[in-house]
Each structure stands twice: as C-alpha cells, then as structure tokens.
C-alpha positions as semicolon CSV with decimal commas, in nm:
position;residue;x (nm);y (nm);z (nm)
1;X;-2,506;-6,802;-21,878
2;X;-2,547;-6,980;-22,240
3;X;-2,730;-6,862;-22,534
4;X;-3,078;-6,984;-22,629
5;X;-3,098;-7,267;-22,796
6;X;-3,298;-7,310;-23,188
7;X;-3,556;-7,403;-23,042
8;X;-3,598;-7,172;-22,744
9;X;-3,519;-6,860;-22,989
10;X;-3,839;-7,028;-23,217
11;X;-4,077;-7,021;-22,867
12;X;-3,972;-6,695;-22,809
13;X;-4,029;-6,573;-23,166
14;X;-4,363;-6,750;-23,201
15;X;-4,494;-6,602;-22,862
16;X;-4,342;-6,241;-22,972
17;X;-4,559;-6,263;-23,323
18;X;-4,860;-6,356;-23,133
19;X;-4,834;-6,059;-22,897
20;X;-4,796;-5,861;-23,193
21;X;-5,102;-5,983;-23,374
22;X;-5,302;-5,950;-23,098
23;X;-5,196;-5,583;-22,997
24;X;-5,225;-5,493;-23,358
25;X;-5,600;-5,621;-23,341
26;X;-5,677;-5,435;-23,037
27;X;-5,493;-5,109;-23,101
28;X;-5,666;-5,119;-23,496
29;X;-6,016;-5,145;-23,340
30;X;-5,993;-4,875;-23,155
31;X;-5,752;-4,652;-23,358
32;X;-5,912;-4,690;-23,699
33;X;-6,244;-4,562;-23,558
34;X;-6,080;-4,293;-23,455
35;X;-6,068;-4,339;-23,082
36;X;-5,839;-4,104;-22,873
37;X;-5,541;-4,275;-22,742
38;X;-5,697;-4,592;-22,969
39;X;-5,407;-4,754;-23,096
40;X;-5,246;-4,736;-22,742
41;X;-5,538;-4,836;-22,512
42;X;-5,643;-5,076;-22,755
43;X;-5,359;-5,276;-22,769
44;X;-5,326;-5,286;-22,406
45;X;-5,662;-5,428;-22,344
46;X;-5,607;-5,690;-22,582
47;X;-5,276;-5,830;-22,461
48;X;-5,434;-5,771;-22,091
49;X;-5,709;-5,947;-22,184
50;X;-5,464;-6,272;-22,311
51;X;-5,228;-6,255;-22,035
52;X;-5,531;-6,281;-21,784
53;X;-5,676;-6,571;-22,007
54;X;-5,324;-6,748;-21,962
55;X;-5,173;-6,680;-22,275
56;X;-4,743;-6,577;-22,286
57;X;-4,729;-6,246;-22,395
58;X;-4,365;-6,124;-22,463
59;X;-4,178;-5,830;-22,561
60;X;-3,820;-5,865;-22,547
61;X;-3,622;-5,591;-22,388
62;X;-3,415;-5,472;-22,688
63;X;-3,737;-5,422;-22,890
64;X;-3,891;-5,239;-22,564
65;X;-3,618;-5,016;-22,595
66;X;-3,643;-4,909;-22,933
67;X;-4,017;-4,826;-22,902
68;X;-3,909;-4,599;-22,604
69;X;-3,684;-4,354;-22,883
70;X;-3,995;-4,387;-23,129
71;X;-4,242;-4,259;-22,888
72;X;-4,037;-4,016;-22,764
73;X;-3,972;-3,874;-23,142
74;X;-4,341;-3,861;-23,208
75;X;-4,423;-3,656;-22,879
76;X;-4,165;-3,429;-22,933
77;X;-4,343;-3,359;-23,267
78;X;-4,632;-3,193;-23,146
79;X;-4,418;-2,881;-23,075
80;X;-4,437;-2,611;-23,341
81;X;-4,330;-2,242;-23,276
82;X;-4,683;-2,164;-23,281
83;X;-4,718;-2,353;-22,975
84;X;-4,428;-2,231;-22,815
85;X;-4,516;-1,879;-22,932
86;X;-4,850;-1,952;-22,745
87;X;-4,735;-2,031;-22,448
88;X;-4,526;-1,693;-22,404
89;X;-4,906;-1,507;-22,481
90;X;-5,118;-1,637;-22,201
91;X;-4,858;-1,609;-21,874
92;X;-5,183;-1,630;-21,607
93;X;-5,352;-1,921;-21,806
94;X;-5,030;-2,123;-21,820
95;X;-4,969;-2,066;-21,420
96;X;-5,339;-2,177;-21,306
97;X;-5,229;-2,521;-21,503
98;X;-4,949;-2,565;-21,391
99;X;-5,055;-2,506;-21,019
100;X;-5,380;-2,767;-21,117
101;X;-5,135;-2,983;-21,255
102;X;-4,931;-3,022;-20,921
103;X;-5,201;-3,010;-20,698
104;X;-5,358;-3,332;-20,948
105;X;-5,013;-3,532;-20,907
106;X;-5,044;-3,446;-20,497
107;X;-5,403;-3,506;-20,426
108;X;-5,443;-3,810;-20,684
109;X;-5,105;-4,004;-20,544
110;X;-5,261;-3,875;-20,167
111;X;-5,579;-4,059;-20,211
112;X;-5,422;-4,360;-20,392
113;X;-5,149;-4,401;-20,055
114;X;-5,387;-4,329;-19,798
115;X;-5,752;-4,483;-19,906
116;X;-5,576;-4,799;-20,120
117;X;-5,265;-4,816;-19,961
118;X;-5,060;-4,798;-20,302
119;X;-4,673;-4,748;-20,260
120;X;-4,543;-4,443;-20,345
121;X;-4,373;-4,453;-20,678
122;X;-4,670;-4,659;-20,817
123;X;-4,900;-4,393;-20,688
124;X;-4,738;-4,085;-20,815
125;X;-4,664;-4,256;-21,143
126;X;-5,051;-4,347;-21,167
127;X;-5,152;-4,010;-21,048
128;X;-4,966;-3,833;-21,308
129;X;-5,203;-3,658;-21,527
130;X;-5,080;-3,705;-21,890
131;X;-4,811;-3,862;-22,055
132;X;-4,972;-4,220;-22,017
133;X;-4,662;-4,388;-22,258
134;X;-4,398;-4,175;-22,083
135;X;-4,587;-4,346;-21,716
136;X;-4,558;-4,648;-21,801
137;X;-4,182;-4,652;-21,978
138;X;-4,070;-4,500;-21,652
139;X;-4,257;-4,746;-21,432
140;X;-4,123;-5,075;-21,620
141;X;-3,779;-4,868;-21,581
142;X;-3,830;-4,809;-21,188
143;X;-3,946;-5,186;-21,152
144;X;-4,347;-5,035;-21,057
145;X;-4,653;-5,224;-21,087
146;X;-4,787;-5,183;-21,434
147;X;-5,093;-5,368;-21,454
148;X;-5,193;-5,116;-21,130
149;X;-5,031;-4,790;-21,309
150;X;-5,162;-4,901;-21,628
151;X;-5,517;-4,966;-21,517
152;X;-5,571;-4,643;-21,371
153;X;-5,407;-4,450;-21,644
154;X;-5,616;-4,595;-21,941
155;X;-5,941;-4,548;-21,742
156;X;-5,855;-4,166;-21,720
157;X;-5,742;-4,185;-22,090
158;X;-6,055;-4,338;-22,178
159;X;-6,291;-4,162;-21,940
160;X;-6,178;-3,840;-22,086
161;X;-6,195;-3,936;-22,436
162;X;-6,500;-4,061;-22,428
163;X;-6,688;-3,866;-22,158
164;X;-6,577;-3,519;-22,285
165;X;-6,677;-3,530;-22,626
166;X;-6,988;-3,642;-22,516
167;X;-7,056;-3,427;-22,261
168;X;-6,991;-3,126;-22,497
169;X;-7,215;-3,308;-22,764
170;X;-7,493;-3,319;-22,527
171;X;-7,473;-2,968;-22,431
172;X;-7,486;-2,909;-22,860
173;X;-7,107;-2,799;-22,862
174;X;-6,937;-3,038;-23,071
175;X;-7,066;-3,349;-23,332
176;X;-6,826;-3,643;-23,420
177;X;-6,465;-3,640;-23,437
178;X;-6,364;-3,779;-23,750
179;X;-6,083;-4,015;-23,726
180;X;-5,732;-3,861;-23,786
181;X;-5,564;-3,898;-24,170
182;X;-5,187;-3,832;-24,203
183;X;-5,060;-3,796;-24,506
184;X;-4,826;-4,004;-24,676
185;X;-4,431;-3,984;-24,607
186;X;-4,309;-3,756;-24,922
187;X;-3,981;-3,815;-25,033
188;X;-3,874;-3,468;-24,963
189;X;-3,894;-3,515;-24,604
190;X;-3,661;-3,840;-24,584
191;X;-3,323;-3,636;-24,534
192;X;-3,483;-3,440;-24,265
193;X;-3,654;-3,759;-24,080
194;X;-3,286;-3,945;-24,102
195;X;-3,182;-3,640;-23,896
196;X;-3,464;-3,641;-23,671
197;X;-3,379;-4,011;-23,612
198;X;-3,025;-3,988;-23,611
199;X;-3,033;-3,708;-23,347
200;X;-3,277;-3,817;-23,121
201;X;-3,122;-4,169;-23,093
202;X;-2,829;-4,032;-22,989
203;X;-2,962;-3,810;-22,748
204;X;-3,159;-4,063;-22,585
205;X;-2,850;-4,351;-22,559
206;X;-2,673;-4,068;-22,345
207;X;-2,965;-4,001;-22,141
208;X;-2,976;-4,394;-22,101
209;X;-2,568;-4,414;-22,041
210;X;-2,552;-4,144;-21,804
211;X;-2,906;-4,307;-21,580
212;X;-3,137;-4,025;-21,639
213;X;-3,486;-4,142;-21,526
214;X;-3,658;-4,250;-21,845
215;X;-3,402;-4,135;-22,067
216;X;-3,439;-4,360;-22,424
217;X;-3,789;-4,174;-22,437
218;X;-3,683;-3,846;-22,272
219;X;-3,352;-3,788;-22,418
220;X;-3,593;-3,842;-22,799
221;X;-3,856;-3,625;-22,683
222;X;-3,620;-3,353;-22,578
223;X;-3,412;-3,356;-22,891
224;X;-3,708;-3,393;-23,162
225;X;-3,917;-3,121;-22,960
226;X;-3,640;-2,903;-23,008
227;X;-3,559;-2,934;-23,406
228;X;-3,969;-2,854;-23,424
229;X;-4,031;-2,608;-23,188
230;X;-3,752;-2,426;-23,369
231;X;-3,855;-2,462;-23,742
232;X;-3,517;-2,670;-23,817
233;X;-3,744;-2,979;-23,858
234;X;-4,075;-3,036;-23,997
235;X;-4,098;-3,351;-24,109
236;X;-4,271;-3,607;-23,876
237;X;-4,278;-4,025;-23,800
238;X;-4,492;-4,179;-24,082
239;X;-4,845;-4,261;-23,936
240;X;-4,757;-4,627;-23,938
241;X;-4,423;-4,568;-23,713
242;X;-4,584;-4,394;-23,438
243;X;-4,889;-4,608;-23,436
244;X;-4,711;-4,954;-23,450
245;X;-4,504;-4,825;-23,151
246;X;-4,829;-4,759;-22,929
247;X;-4,928;-5,074;-23,037
248;X;-4,612;-5,222;-22,944
249;X;-4,603;-4,985;-22,576
250;X;-5,004;-5,166;-22,499
251;X;-4,824;-5,494;-22,551
252;X;-4,566;-5,421;-22,318
253;X;-4,804;-5,276;-22,061
254;X;-5,072;-5,548;-22,157
255;X;-4,830;-5,855;-22,085
256;X;-4,791;-5,765;-21,722
257;X;-5,154;-5,816;-21,631
258;X;-5,071;-6,224;-21,649
259;X;-5,183;-6,409;-21,333
260;X;-5,398;-6,107;-21,176
261;X;-5,670;-6,233;-20,996
262;X;-6,025;-6,054;-21,033
263;X;-6,065;-5,952;-20,698
264;X;-5,714;-5,770;-20,742
265;X;-5,816;-5,609;-21,103
266;X;-6,142;-5,523;-20,914
267;X;-5,918;-5,318;-20,683
268;X;-5,707;-5,130;-20,930
269;X;-6,011;-5,040;-21,147
270;X;-6,184;-4,895;-20,768
271;X;-5,839;-4,746;-20,728
272;X;-5,877;-4,576;-21,129
273;X;-6,210;-4,397;-21,045
274;X;-6,150;-4,250;-20,723
275;X;-5,861;-4,119;-20,793
276;X;-6,007;-3,984;-21,137
277;X;-6,301;-3,824;-20,922
278;X;-6,040;-3,621;-20,767
279;X;-5,853;-3,501;-21,053
280;X;-6,175;-3,375;-21,191
281;X;-6,261;-3,217;-20,886
282;X;-5,933;-3,050;-20,863
283;X;-5,909;-2,947;-21,240
284;X;-6,269;-2,751;-21,206
285;X;-6,175;-2,592;-20,915
286;X;-5,899;-2,398;-21,100
287;X;-6,085;-2,397;-21,393
288;X;-6,347;-2,184;-21,201
289;X;-6,109;-1,983;-21,060
290;X;-5,924;-1,878;-21,417
291;X;-6,223;-1,822;-21,603
292;X;-6,355;-1,561;-21,315
293;X;-6,052;-1,400;-21,363
294;X;-5,985;-1,384;-21,761
295;X;-6,264;-1,360;-22,003
296;X;-6,236;-1,710;-22,169
297;X;-6,527;-1,947;-22,339
298;X;-6,581;-2,228;-22,061
299;X;-6,536;-2,490;-22,372
300;X;-6,175;-2,389;-22,451
301;X;-6,100;-2,388;-22,094
302;X;-6,219;-2,730;-22,021
303;X;-6,046;-2,879;-22,326
304;X;-5,727;-2,717;-22,200
305;X;-5,715;-2,847;-21,873
306;X;-5,810;-3,196;-21,941
307;X;-5,594;-3,421;-21,930
308;X;-5,597;-3,626;-22,182
309;X;-5,423;-3,701;-22,546
310;X;-5,307;-3,418;-22,709
311;X;-5,441;-3,504;-23,052
312;X;-5,790;-3,552;-22,922
313;X;-5,802;-3,266;-22,721
314;X;-5,682;-3,066;-23,049
315;X;-5,918;-3,253;-23,286
316;X;-6,203;-3,122;-23,041
317;X;-6,090;-2,766;-23,058
318;X;-6,054;-2,773;-23,410
319;X;-6,457;-2,956;-23,397
320;X;-6,569;-2,678;-23,134
321;X;-6,374;-2,355;-23,331
322;X;-6,209;-2,281;-23,059
323;X;-5,822;-2,124;-23,032
324;X;-5,608;-2,405;-23,145
325;X;-5,304;-2,219;-23,039
326;X;-5,458;-2,137;-22,688
327;X;-5,564;-2,533;-22,651
328;X;-5,208;-2,671;-22,788
329;X;-4,996;-2,448;-22,596
330;X;-5,163;-2,578;-22,229
331;X;-5,129;-2,923;-22,346
332;X;-4,835;-2,946;-22,451
333;X;-4,702;-2,725;-22,148
334;X;-4,896;-2,995;-21,928
335;X;-4,694;-3,298;-22,158
336;X;-4,353;-3,155;-22,073
337;X;-4,422;-3,011;-21,703
338;X;-4,505;-3,415;-21,624
339;X;-4,211;-3,562;-21,829
340;X;-3,948;-3,313;-21,668
341;X;-4,102;-3,353;-21,290
342;X;-4,205;-3,726;-21,314
343;X;-3,901;-3,917;-21,375
344;X;-3,674;-3,648;-21,115
345;X;-3,994;-3,686;-20,814
346;X;-4,010;-4,049;-20,911
347;X;-3,668;-4,178;-20,918
348;X;-3,592;-3,955;-20,565
349;X;-3,891;-4,160;-20,421
350;X;-3,752;-4,477;-20,558
351;X;-3,435;-4,404;-20,388
352;X;-3,595;-4,305;-20,072
353;X;-3,774;-4,624;-20,043
354;X;-3,432;-4,789;-20,104
355;X;-3,246;-4,639;-19,841
356;X;-3,545;-4,720;-19,578
357;X;-3,555;-5,096;-19,684
358;X;-3,155;-5,121;-19,630
359;X;-3,047;-5,348;-19,288
360;X;-3,090;-5,142;-19,009
361;X;-3,383;-4,924;-19,109
362;X;-3,748;-5,049;-19,105
363;X;-3,890;-5,135;-19,429
364;X;-4,214;-4,932;-19,561
365;X;-4,503;-5,146;-19,614
366;X;-4,573;-5,278;-19,937
367;X;-4,929;-5,260;-20,035
368;X;-5,119;-5,583;-19,963
369;X;-5,225;-5,636;-20,365
370;X;-4,880;-5,653;-20,503
371;X;-4,734;-5,959;-20,560
C-alpha cells in the first residue's frame, strides 16, 4: 500500500485541525463554566453535531492511542493513600455498592437487549455504570457502535451532573458548585511527572502488546494508581493536558456520528433514558437498604452511589460538608470495579459472538438500527 501523497496529507491535516478546533470549542463551552465532565461531553456534542451536518471529522489512529494513555494516567491519579484507607473502613457500604453496580450493569444491559434489541457487547458497554472514557476506548477497540454507546453514556453523565445538584439544591442541601481550579505545574514536580509518564506508557504498551482488553488505557491507569496510591508519586498531569485528552477523546467519539439518520438518533435517546431509569431504580433500592442497615446521611449515600464523574461527586461532597473520604472511596471502588470487569466481560462476549457467527453456526441477530 503506497504512502499518502502530499495533497492527501494536507487534506488529512486540514480535517484533523477542523475536528480539534470544533472539539475544543465544544469542550471549552461546558468545561470552563464548571459542568462536570464538560470537556468530554461538550467535545462529543460539538463534533457529533458537525458530523451530523456533514463535516469530515477525523482523529488519526496514532493520536487516538496516545489519548488513551493520557486518560489512563489522569484516571489513576484520583487514587490517594487516604482513599485506599477509606476503602478498608467501609466494608459493608463498599459491598453494597459493588452489588448495586453489578445489578445496574445486568439490568441496564438486559433492558437494552430486550426492549431495544441491542447486541450484547454494545448493551453491556452502554449500561456500564461509570468510566465513560474507558467504555468508549474499549468500544472502539472491539468495533462497537460508538454512536449508541456514547449517547447512552453521555446522557447518564449529563443527567446526573445536572439533575443531582439541582435536586439537592431544591432540598436546600447545596448551592452552586464553582468551576474546578487546578494549580500550574511546578518545576519540583517535573521529575515525578516524567517518571509517571514513562512508567505508565511502558505498562500501557505491554498491556496492548499482550492484547489485554483496553490495554493502553487500563495499563496506564493501573500503574498510575499504584504510584499515587502508594504515595510514591504526587504529581498529576497538568490540567491543560488532562482536559486536552478529554477533548480529543470526545472528538474520537463524536466523529462516529456521521451519517446518522434522525430516526436512528431518537432511538438512541429513548434507549438512553430507559436504561438510565433502570439504573436509578436499582441504585435507589440498594441505597435504601444500606441506609436502613447503617446510620449514614442520605445525601452522603446518594452522592457515593451516583454513577457520575468522580470530580463532580467530590465537589458536591465538599460543598455539602460531607465525608470526602467516604465519597471518594466509593467512587474509586466503582471506577476500578467497572474498569476491571468491563474489559473482560466485553471481550468474552465479543469472542462468543464471533464463534456463534462462524460457518456452521447460526449468526446472532444484529440490532435493526446498526449499519
């Protein structure tokens, strides 16, 4: 296969530049005003709108792989020695949370398969209670329908990000959450950051080479979590690097919305709200059981069990003067539980689908809306 010509490279560069500019505009519009997960969700919405309008949105494969590593490093940085200690001091609550997340995944995936006739892989990834960037990265690797998965996951994040603070505000429990402010990278942290990036990149490449599901992102996240949780590393990715990676990840997802008919889009939205309702009902049942067992504040449990972004939930915990270790430990557990189980189950399901479609076997029915 011949290398692309100079004119082809220019076209690719022009499309990439347009994609990143649109993604940055959308991400900044939501991120700078403090919307939780705004850099990611805003980028998805902006690039998806451009794709639906017929613009050629493009993110090269090499850049996409680098994005996965950067996001993994940023996700692992949420781990601290305090949150690890907190995980050991709330055993009953943590167990109830894990049960709730398991039933949410099963219930949401079952709803999407039975009611909307989704395929098993797409249904499971879309119903995963958290870790949207991991879900999208794994969906891209397994050839899932990123449009469907992104809409369901994005609506979950947006509804929780907007609805939970609004509901707590109506109850008089919380006011406006200010935008996140992150300090600049100091020279003293450069050495630690270099070690963090190097170690995370090496483990990510190894995980990718051995074909571990979502290896680039998960490998980087794992070593970053180990280094931060052990207290060996304190430096984190500069805010502008982390946000840029989120914007680019949103561009990857939003570009998959090209050539999506309006009727198909409405089907995705209906599936999103239906699966979200299932998740809310299941989470509410388990939260009520936990509150009846232990003397915990209702708002504390609500925030700890909400499958929203970690940053947003931590900000709400601080605004409500709740225990940040309790909330942080639960969300850290949720993220790592989803991150550990989701790739294995999704890869196993994808392998089963491949085997069932081999010659001599009856192929599984594909959802009618997939193209």
